[in-house]
A tleap script that builds the chain and sets N, CA, C and O, in Angstrom:
source leaprc.protein.ff14SB
mol = sequence {
  NMET ASN ALA GLN ARG LEU THR ALA ARG GLN
  GLU SER VAL LEU ARG ALA ILE ARG ASP ALA
  ILE ALA ASP THR GLY ASP ALA PRO THR ILE
  CYS GLU ILE GLY ARG ARG VAL GLY LEU SER
  SER THR GLY SER VAL ALA TYR GLN LEU GLY
  CYS LEU GLU LYS LEU GLY LEU ILE SER ARG
  ASN GLY ARG HIE TRP ARG SER CYS ARG LEU
  THR CARG
}
set mol.1.N position { 0.855 -1.180 0.000 }
set mol.1.CA position { 0.000 0.000 0.000 }
set mol.1.C position { 0.896 1.236 0.000 }
set mol.1.O position { 1.888 1.272 0.727 }
set mol.2.N position { 0.576 2.216 -0.776 }
set mol.2.CA position { 1.437 3.382 -0.846 }
set mol.2.C position { 1.011 4.455 0.152 }
set mol.2.O position { -0.084 4.410 0.713 }
set mol.3.N position { 1.906 5.418 0.359 }
set mol.3.CA position { 1.678 6.449 1.365 }
set mol.3.C position { 0.510 7.356 1.014 }
set mol.3.O position { -0.038 8.012 1.901 }
set mol.4.N position { 0.117 7.411 -0.233 }
set mol.4.CA position { -0.974 8.286 -0.627 }
set mol.4.C position { -2.312 7.820 -0.053 }
set mol.4.O position { -3.260 8.603 0.001 }
set mol.5.N position { -2.403 6.580 0.369 }
set mol.5.CA position { -3.640 6.079 0.937 }
set mol.5.C position { -3.697 6.242 2.449 }
set mol.5.O position { -4.686 5.856 3.072 }
set mol.6.N position { -2.674 6.796 3.037 }
set mol.6.CA position { -2.663 7.025 4.477 }
set mol.6.C position { -3.471 8.266 4.820 }
set mol.6.O position { -3.519 9.232 4.059 }
set mol.7.N position { -4.099 8.213 5.979 }
set mol.7.CA position { -4.770 9.409 6.472 }
set mol.7.C position { -3.708 10.357 7.018 }
set mol.7.O position { -2.561 9.963 7.230 }
set mol.8.N position { -4.093 11.590 7.241 }
set mol.8.CA position { -3.160 12.569 7.807 }
set mol.8.C position { -2.672 12.111 9.172 }
set mol.8.O position { -1.500 12.293 9.502 }
set mol.9.N position { -3.550 11.519 9.967 }
set mol.9.CA position { -3.182 11.035 11.295 }
set mol.9.C position { -2.172 9.890 11.190 }
set mol.9.O position { -1.205 9.840 11.949 }
set mol.10.N position { -2.400 8.978 10.253 }
set mol.10.CA position { -1.464 7.865 10.068 }
set mol.10.C position { -0.102 8.365 9.616 }
set mol.10.O position { 0.928 7.857 10.060 }
set mol.11.N position { -0.091 9.351 8.742 }
set mol.11.CA position { 1.170 9.936 8.298 }
set mol.11.C position { 1.918 10.558 9.464 }
set mol.11.O position { 3.137 10.412 9.563 }
set mol.12.N position { 1.205 11.256 10.355 }
set mol.12.CA position { 1.869 11.897 11.489 }
set mol.12.C position { 2.389 10.861 12.480 }
set mol.12.O position { 3.454 11.054 13.066 }
set mol.13.N position { 1.661 9.770 12.677 }
set mol.13.CA position { 2.123 8.707 13.566 }
set mol.13.C position { 3.366 8.046 12.968 }
set mol.13.O position { 4.338 7.802 13.683 }
set mol.14.N position { 3.345 7.760 11.690 }
set mol.14.CA position { 4.491 7.151 11.030 }
set mol.14.C position { 5.712 8.077 11.101 }
set mol.14.O position { 6.831 7.618 11.332 }
set mol.15.N position { 5.494 9.355 10.905 }
set mol.15.CA position { 6.574 10.340 11.003 }
set mol.15.C position { 7.131 10.386 12.423 }
set mol.15.O position { 8.343 10.492 12.611 }
set mol.16.N position { 6.255 10.307 13.421 }
set mol.16.CA position { 6.690 10.319 14.817 }
set mol.16.C position { 7.570 9.104 15.118 }
set mol.16.O position { 8.565 9.214 15.834 }
set mol.17.N position { 7.202 7.964 14.573 }
set mol.17.CA position { 8.002 6.755 14.777 }
set mol.17.C position { 9.363 6.921 14.112 }
set mol.17.O position { 10.393 6.623 14.715 }
set mol.18.N position { 9.367 7.395 12.873 }
set mol.18.CA position { 10.629 7.613 12.147 }
set mol.18.C position { 11.537 8.577 12.905 }
set mol.18.O position { 12.729 8.320 13.070 }
set mol.19.N position { 10.964 9.689 13.365 }
set mol.19.CA position { 11.745 10.690 14.074 }
set mol.19.C position { 12.309 10.146 15.378 }
set mol.19.O position { 13.467 10.398 15.711 }
set mol.20.N position { 11.496 9.401 16.114 }
set mol.20.CA position { 11.957 8.846 17.389 }
set mol.20.C position { 13.090 7.849 17.179 }
set mol.20.O position { 14.060 7.839 17.936 }
set mol.21.N position { 12.968 7.012 16.154 }
set mol.21.CA position { 14.026 6.044 15.864 }
set mol.21.C position { 15.302 6.772 15.439 }
set mol.21.O position { 16.404 6.379 15.823 }
set mol.22.N position { 15.149 7.828 14.650 }
set mol.22.CA position { 16.314 8.610 14.219 }
set mol.22.C position { 16.967 9.313 15.405 }
set mol.22.O position { 18.193 9.410 15.468 }
set mol.23.N position { 16.159 9.805 16.345 }
set mol.23.CA position { 16.679 10.541 17.500 }
set mol.23.C position { 17.322 9.638 18.543 }
set mol.23.O position { 18.381 9.960 19.081 }
set mol.24.N position { 16.678 8.499 18.830 }
set mol.24.CA position { 17.112 7.670 19.960 }
set mol.24.C position { 17.604 6.288 19.567 }
set mol.24.O position { 18.274 5.622 20.356 }
set mol.25.N position { 17.283 5.851 18.366 }
set mol.25.CA position { 17.643 4.506 17.951 }
set mol.25.C position { 16.626 3.459 18.350 }
set mol.25.O position { 16.761 2.292 17.982 }
set mol.26.N position { 15.605 3.859 19.100 }
set mol.26.CA position { 14.559 2.947 19.552 }
set mol.26.C position { 13.197 3.460 19.131 }
set mol.26.O position { 13.002 4.657 18.922 }
set mol.27.N position { 12.262 2.536 19.010 }
set mol.27.CA position { 10.881 2.925 18.719 }
set mol.27.C position { 10.287 3.622 19.946 }
set mol.27.O position { 10.654 3.300 21.076 }
set mol.28.N position { 9.388 4.556 19.736 }
set mol.28.CA position { 8.773 5.260 20.861 }
set mol.28.C position { 7.683 4.418 21.522 }
set mol.28.O position { 7.166 3.472 20.928 }
set mol.29.N position { 7.347 4.775 22.749 }
set mol.29.CA position { 6.215 4.150 23.423 }
set mol.29.C position { 4.926 4.746 22.870 }
set mol.29.O position { 4.954 5.744 22.150 }
set mol.30.N position { 3.816 4.139 23.204 }
set mol.30.CA position { 2.522 4.674 22.781 }
set mol.30.C position { 2.329 6.083 23.327 }
set mol.30.O position { 1.848 6.966 22.616 }
set mol.31.N position { 2.701 6.297 24.584 }
set mol.31.CA position { 2.553 7.638 25.175 }
set mol.31.C position { 3.437 8.662 24.470 }
set mol.31.O position { 3.015 9.798 24.256 }
set mol.32.N position { 4.654 8.274 24.108 }
set mol.32.CA position { 5.546 9.190 23.398 }
set mol.32.C position { 4.981 9.540 22.028 }
set mol.32.O position { 5.050 10.695 21.606 }
set mol.33.N position { 4.433 8.568 21.339 }
set mol.33.CA position { 3.813 8.846 20.038 }
set mol.33.C position { 2.644 9.799 20.230 }
set mol.33.O position { 2.497 10.767 19.484 }
set mol.34.N position { 1.820 9.530 21.217 }
set mol.34.CA position { 0.676 10.394 21.495 }
set mol.34.C position { 1.087 11.834 21.725 }
set mol.34.O position { 0.466 12.757 21.196 }
set mol.35.N position { 2.145 12.030 22.521 }
set mol.35.CA position { 2.626 13.398 22.777 }
set mol.35.C position { 3.117 14.055 21.500 }
set mol.35.O position { 2.884 15.244 21.283 }
set mol.36.N position { 3.794 13.290 20.655 }
set mol.36.CA position { 4.343 13.858 19.413 }
set mol.36.C position { 3.252 14.248 18.418 }
set mol.36.O position { 3.416 15.208 17.666 }
set mol.37.N position { 2.141 13.513 18.406 }
set mol.37.CA position { 1.103 13.778 17.406 }
set mol.37.C position { -0.140 14.454 17.987 }
set mol.37.O position { -1.076 14.759 17.247 }
set mol.38.N position { -0.161 14.690 19.289 }
set mol.38.CA position { -1.287 15.391 19.889 }
set mol.38.C position { -2.487 14.517 20.214 }
set mol.38.O position { -3.618 15.003 20.239 }
set mol.39.N position { -2.253 13.230 20.464 }
set mol.39.CA position { -3.334 12.330 20.879 }
set mol.39.C position { -3.152 12.000 22.351 }
set mol.39.O position { -2.087 11.536 22.760 }
set mol.40.N position { -4.180 12.235 23.144 }
set mol.40.CA position { -4.073 11.935 24.575 }
set mol.40.C position { -4.537 10.522 24.901 }
set mol.40.O position { -4.211 9.999 25.966 }
set mol.41.N position { -5.286 9.903 24.012 }
set mol.41.CA position { -5.802 8.563 24.243 }
set mol.41.C position { -4.820 7.517 23.717 }
set mol.41.O position { -4.503 7.492 22.528 }
set mol.42.N position { -4.344 6.655 24.615 }
set mol.42.CA position { -3.442 5.593 24.177 }
set mol.42.C position { -4.175 4.608 23.267 }
set mol.42.O position { -3.563 3.981 22.402 }
set mol.43.N position { -5.467 4.476 23.463 }
set mol.43.CA position { -6.259 3.608 22.591 }
set mol.43.C position { -6.274 4.118 21.159 }
set mol.43.O position { -6.215 3.330 20.216 }
set mol.44.N position { -6.354 5.431 20.994 }
set mol.44.CA position { -6.333 6.018 19.646 }
set mol.44.C position { -4.984 5.787 18.972 }
set mol.44.O position { -4.916 5.489 17.780 }
set mol.45.N position { -3.918 5.928 19.748 }
set mol.45.CA position { -2.582 5.684 19.195 }
set mol.45.C position { -2.454 4.212 18.799 }
set mol.45.O position { -1.967 3.899 17.713 }
set mol.46.N position { -2.889 3.313 19.678 }
set mol.46.CA position { -2.807 1.882 19.386 }
set mol.46.C position { -3.624 1.527 18.145 }
set mol.46.O position { -3.209 0.689 17.344 }
set mol.47.N position { -4.766 2.156 17.988 }
set mol.47.CA position { -5.589 1.928 16.795 }
set mol.47.C position { -4.819 2.325 15.538 }
set mol.47.O position { -4.782 1.570 14.566 }
set mol.48.N position { -4.204 3.507 15.556 }
set mol.48.CA position { -3.446 3.980 14.393 }
set mol.48.C position { -2.263 3.061 14.116 }
set mol.48.O position { -1.955 2.781 12.957 }
set mol.49.N position { -1.599 2.591 15.164 }
set mol.49.CA position { -0.484 1.666 14.987 }
set mol.49.C position { -0.961 0.349 14.372 }
set mol.49.O position { -0.288 -0.224 13.515 }
set mol.50.N position { -2.110 -0.117 14.810 }
set mol.50.CA position { -2.685 -1.335 14.234 }
set mol.50.C position { -2.982 -1.173 12.758 }
set mol.50.O position { -2.746 -2.085 11.965 }
set mol.51.N position { -3.498 -0.019 12.393 }
set mol.51.CA position { -3.772 0.254 10.970 }
set mol.51.C position { -2.478 0.258 10.163 }
set mol.51.O position { -2.427 -0.307 9.070 }
set mol.52.N position { -1.434 0.891 10.693 }
set mol.52.CA position { -0.152 0.932 9.994 }
set mol.52.C position { 0.455 -0.467 9.882 }
set mol.52.O position { 1.100 -0.795 8.885 }
set mol.53.N position { 0.245 -1.280 10.904 }
set mol.53.CA position { 0.751 -2.647 10.858 }
set mol.53.C position { 0.005 -3.451 9.793 }
set mol.53.O position { 0.623 -4.217 9.053 }
set mol.54.N position { -1.309 -3.285 9.711 }
set mol.54.CA position { -2.093 -3.991 8.688 }
set mol.54.C position { -1.700 -3.560 7.286 }
set mol.54.O position { -1.763 -4.356 6.348 }
set mol.55.N position { -1.295 -2.303 7.138 }
set mol.55.CA position { -0.857 -1.802 5.838 }
set mol.55.C position { 0.559 -2.267 5.492 }
set mol.55.O position { 1.032 -2.058 4.375 }
set mol.56.N position { 1.224 -2.895 6.450 }
set mol.56.CA position { 2.573 -3.391 6.216 }
set mol.56.C position { 3.661 -2.353 6.333 }
set mol.56.O position { 4.784 -2.582 5.883 }
set mol.57.N position { 3.353 -1.213 6.931 }
set mol.57.CA position { 4.346 -0.140 7.048 }
set mol.57.C position { 5.194 -0.267 8.297 }
set mol.57.O position { 6.315 0.239 8.340 }
set mol.58.N position { 4.677 -0.933 9.307 }
set mol.58.CA position { 5.443 -1.206 10.515 }
set mol.58.C position { 5.213 -2.663 10.905 }
set mol.58.O position { 4.241 -3.289 10.482 }
set mol.59.N position { 6.112 -3.180 11.704 }
set mol.59.CA position { 5.940 -4.513 12.267 }
set mol.59.C position { 6.443 -4.468 13.697 }
set mol.59.O position { 7.144 -3.535 14.088 }
set mol.60.N position { 6.088 -5.469 14.469 }
set mol.60.CA position { 6.573 -5.514 15.836 }
set mol.60.C position { 6.878 -6.952 16.225 }
set mol.60.O position { 6.319 -7.905 15.682 }
set mol.61.N position { 7.772 -7.068 17.169 }
set mol.61.CA position { 8.114 -8.367 17.742 }
set mol.61.C position { 7.380 -8.466 19.071 }
set mol.61.O position { 7.564 -7.623 19.949 }
set mol.62.N position { 6.571 -9.463 19.216 }
set mol.62.CA position { 5.846 -9.608 20.469 }
set mol.62.C position { 4.639 -8.705 20.537 }
set mol.62.O position { 4.131 -8.240 19.517 }
set mol.63.N position { 4.192 -8.466 21.743 }
set mol.63.CA position { 2.964 -7.700 21.958 }
set mol.63.C position { 3.186 -6.208 22.102 }
set mol.63.O position { 2.249 -5.430 21.926 }
set mol.64.N position { 4.392 -5.794 22.414 }
set mol.64.CA position { 4.632 -4.398 22.770 }
set mol.64.C position { 4.947 -3.540 21.549 }
set mol.64.O position { 5.731 -3.925 20.682 }
set mol.65.N position { 4.320 -2.375 21.503 }
set mol.65.CA position { 4.563 -1.466 20.382 }
set mol.65.C position { 5.957 -0.880 20.433 }
set mol.65.O position { 6.466 -0.416 19.413 }
set mol.66.N position { 6.579 -0.891 21.582 }
set mol.66.CA position { 7.940 -0.367 21.692 }
set mol.66.C position { 8.895 -1.150 20.785 }
set mol.66.O position { 9.958 -0.654 20.411 }
set mol.67.N position { 8.504 -2.371 20.439 }
set mol.67.CA position { 9.356 -3.200 19.586 }
set mol.67.C position { 9.067 -2.991 18.105 }
set mol.67.O position { 9.597 -3.725 17.271 }
set mol.68.N position { 8.236 -2.004 17.758 }
set mol.68.CA position { 7.875 -1.826 16.349 }
set mol.68.C position { 9.064 -1.331 15.536 }
set mol.68.O position { 9.936 -0.621 16.036 }
set mol.69.N position { 9.070 -1.718 14.304 }
set mol.69.CA position { 10.090 -1.325 13.343 }
set mol.69.C position { 9.417 -0.924 12.049 }
set mol.69.O position { 8.354 -1.434 11.694 }
set mol.70.N position { 10.055 -0.002 11.354 }
set mol.70.CA position { 9.559 0.413 10.041 }
set mol.70.C position { 9.890 -0.680 9.042 }
set mol.70.O position { 10.990 -1.232 9.059 }
set mol.71.N position { 8.954 -0.988 8.184 }
set mol.71.CA position { 9.209 -2.020 7.175 }
set mol.71.C position { 9.474 -1.417 5.814 }
set mol.71.O position { 9.986 -2.106 4.931 }
set mol.72.N position { 9.145 -0.168 5.618 }
set mol.72.CA position { 9.372 0.507 4.334 }
set mol.72.C position { 9.952 1.859 4.567 }
set mol.72.O position { 10.218 2.590 3.613 }
savepdb mol mol.pdb
quit
């Protein structure tokens, strides 16, 4: 799936993940992503992460989003 089909929110979440990995070398927590994109609900962040995972743009090892990695 290409980036043109992403919503603005998904693009900002993906950008937040990219920036955090570039800054620290590690994927951000759900709370860190929320702060970066202006979402206070961890459920909303998790939903967006799930959508990005279904699109194949990120993957994770195990259950924790902190282990997510960019696939593209």
